[in-house]
NUVOVO-267656 format. One record per atom (N, C-alpha, C): residue in one letter; x, y, z. Coordinates in steps of 0.05 Angstrom, whole numbers, plus 5000, padded with zeros to 4 digits. Example, Ala and Ser with C-alpha at 12.3 -4.5 7.8 and 13.67 -1.06 7.14 Angstrom:
! residues 2
A526448865156A524649105156A526449345156S525749555142S527349795143S525850015157
! end
This chain:
! residues 178
M517813044319M515013024327M513612814310S515112614302S513812404286S511812244302N512312204327N510512054344N508712254359L506912384345L505312604355L503612534379P502012314379P500312254402P502012214427N504312074425N506012024448N507212294458F508012464439F509112724446F507112894461V504612894451V502513054463V501912954491H501612694494H501012574521H503312624540Q505712594531Q508112624548Q508412914558H507913114541H508513384548H506013544557F503613454550F501213604558F499613464580D500413214586D498913054606D496013024598K495413014572K492812964562K493012844534T490912734524T490912624497T490612854477A491112784452A490812984430A488013084428E486012914434E483212994432E482513194455E483913174477E483313344500E484513624498L486313664478L487613924475L485614134467G486014384476G484414604468G485114694439E483514874429E483914964401E486615104398I487315264418I489915414417I492215214417E492115014435E494314824436E494614664410K492314584398K492414444373K493614614351R492814864350R493815054329R496815094333I497715134357I500515194362I502214944357L501114714365L502514454360L502914414330K500814474314K500914454285K503014644274K503014894284K504915094274K507815014281A508114904306A510814814314A511714574296H509814394291H510514164274H511214254245E509914464236E510414564209E512814764209R513814824232R516115014236R515315294226K512915384233K512015644225K512015834249I512316084244I512416294265I509616354275V509316394301V506716464312V506716744323S509016864327S509117144338S508217334317T506717544326T505717754308T506118024321D505818224304D505818504315D503118544328I503018554354I500518574369I499118834363N500519054361N499319304355N497919304328A499219204308A498019194281A495619004280A495918764293A493818574292A491318674307F491718804330F489418904345F488219144331S489819324320S488719554306S487219484281A488019274269A486619184244A483719094250R483318994274R480618904282R478819124292A479919374296A478419594308A476419714289S474119774298S472119914282S472720214283T471320364266T471720664265T470920784292G468720694304G467820794330G469820734352E471020504351E473020434372E475520604369R476320654344R478720824340R478021114348L475621204343L474721474351L474721494381A473621294395A473521294424A476321304436D478121154424D480921154434D482121434430S481621564408S482721824402S481622034422I478922024426I477722214445I478822174473A479021914482A480121864508A483021954511R484521914489R487321994489R487622304492V485822454478V485922744480V484722834507G482422724515G481122804540G482722734565G484522544563G486222474586G489022594585S489422794569S492022914566S492223174582W494623254589W495123504604W494423744586S494923714561S494323944543S491324004543F489623794543F486723834545F485923954571I487023854593I486423954620I487124254622L489524324613L490424594614L488824774596A488124684572A486524834553A483724874565F482624674577F479924694588F479924874612L482024864628L482325044651L482425334641A483925384620A484125654608A481325744598F479925564586F477125624576F475425704600L475525554622L473825614645L474525884657V477125944658V478026204669V477026434651V477326394624V476326604605V473326634608W471826414610W468926424613W468126594638C469426524660C468826664685C469626964684V471927024673V472827304671V470927464652V470227344630V468527484610V465827534623N464727344637N461927374648N461827524675T464027584687T463927734712T465128014709I467328034694I468728294693I468128444667V468528314644V468228444618V465328514612L463528324616L460728374610L459128414636M459928604652M458728644679M455728694677T454928844658T452028914656T450428724638R451728614618R450228454599R451528174596A452228044617A453427784617A451427574608F452227404589F450327194580F450126964599D452026934618D451926724638D453026844664P451427014678P452427134702P452926934724Y454527024744Y455126854767Y452426764779P452126514785P453626264790P454026094766F453926204741F454726064716F452925814712I450425844711I448525624706I448925504679F449325664658F449725554632F452325394630L454425494643L457025354644L456725084657N455125074679N454624824693N453224624674L451324724659L449924554639L451824454618V453524614608V455424534587V457324324599L458324374623L460224184636L458823914641S456323924650S454823674655S454423524629M453723654608M453323524582M456023404572L458123554576L460823454568L461523204584A461023204610A461622974626A459822734619A457322794612A455422574605A456322444578I457522594561I458422484535I461222354538Q462922494553Q465722404555Q466022144571A464422114592A464721874610A464321614595P462121574580P461821324566P463921274545I464921494532I467021464512I469521364525I470221474548I472621384563I472321094572M469821024581M469320744589M469620554565M468720644542M469020474518M472020434512S473520644515S476420614510S477720434531Q476920454556Q477920284577Q477219994572N474719944563N473919664556N475619564533R476219734514R477819654492R480719594501Q481719754520Q484419704531Q484419434545A482319374560A482219114573A482118884553E480618924531E480518724509E483318694497R484718924493R487418914482R489218754501D489018794527D490618654546D490118354544R487618274541R486917984539R488017874513F487818034491F488917954465F491917914467E493218104480E496118084483E497017844500A495417794522A496017564539A495717304523A493617284506A493217044490A495517004470K496417224458K498717204439K501317124454D501717234478D504017164494D503916864501Y501516764508Y501216484514Y501916314490E501016384467E501616234442E504616224437V505916454439V508816464434V510316304455N509516334480N510816174501N510415874498L508015794490L507415514486L509115404463K509315554441K510915464419K513815444427A514815644442A517615634451A518115394468E516215334486E516615094503E516614834486L514814824466L514714584449L517314554433E518414774424E520914764409E523214674428V523214784452V525314704471V525114404477L522614304482L522214024487L523013854463S522413944439S523213804415S526213794413L527614014419L530514014418L531713824439H530413824463H531313634484H531113344474Q528913284462Q528513004452Q530612944431K531213124413K533213084392K535913044404I536613214424I539213184437I539412924452D537212854467D537212604481D537612364462L536212374440L536512154420L539312144409Q540512384404Q543212394394Q545212284414V544812354439V546512264461V546311954464L543811854463L543411564465L544711414441T544511534418T545711414394T548711404397E549911624406E552811634410E553611454432L552011444453L552611264476L552610974467S550710904451S550510634440S552910564423A553810764407A556210714391A558610684408V558810844429V561110824448V561110554462R558710464470R558510194483R559409974464G558610004439G559509804419G562509804416E563710034415E566610054414E567909934438I566809984462I567909874487I567809574486E565509464476E565309174474E567409054455K567909194433K569909104414K572709114428L573209324442L575809344456L576109124477N573909074492N574008854512N574508584499R573308534475R573808284461R576708264452L577808494442L580608494434L582508444457V581808574480V583508534504V583408234512V581008114512V580707834519V582307654500Q582107714474Q583607554454Q586607584458K587507834464K590307874467K591407744492N589907754513N590807634538N590307324538G588907234519G588406944516G586506834538I584806994548I583006904569I580606774557
! end
């Protein structure tokens, strides 16, 4: 990559000044022979705030079968206690107005937290796509660089073979006296 401007123009169809920040960074890393791949989970988790990690944990628990089954068991116990066990002194008799209030408040709190987690997942997907692009771009640059080196090696060897053929042709001409 000694002829960088020519390499950039040849492979990117644009000048070095027209390259984006990512392309310039990856081109520099490829030129320096440095690794661009990273552990996406570790890199993304390192950037997460406490609230984001908490939202992910709540969404992970709230979207699990164990939570659904435990909450279903809680609802059944609530209904049984307030209809059968406490027939005369139920604190939330049928139609379970207080239970509806609790469920509404739970949904009002849980929905935005799940949406925060979904937004974070979308951000993670974009982060992962960007990292994939960087790694793919560097791999392509390395392949192109190897192609150039191989092409140069082949041309050098071909030139040497042509020189040898010319020598042989001169020897044949001298021997035949032509």
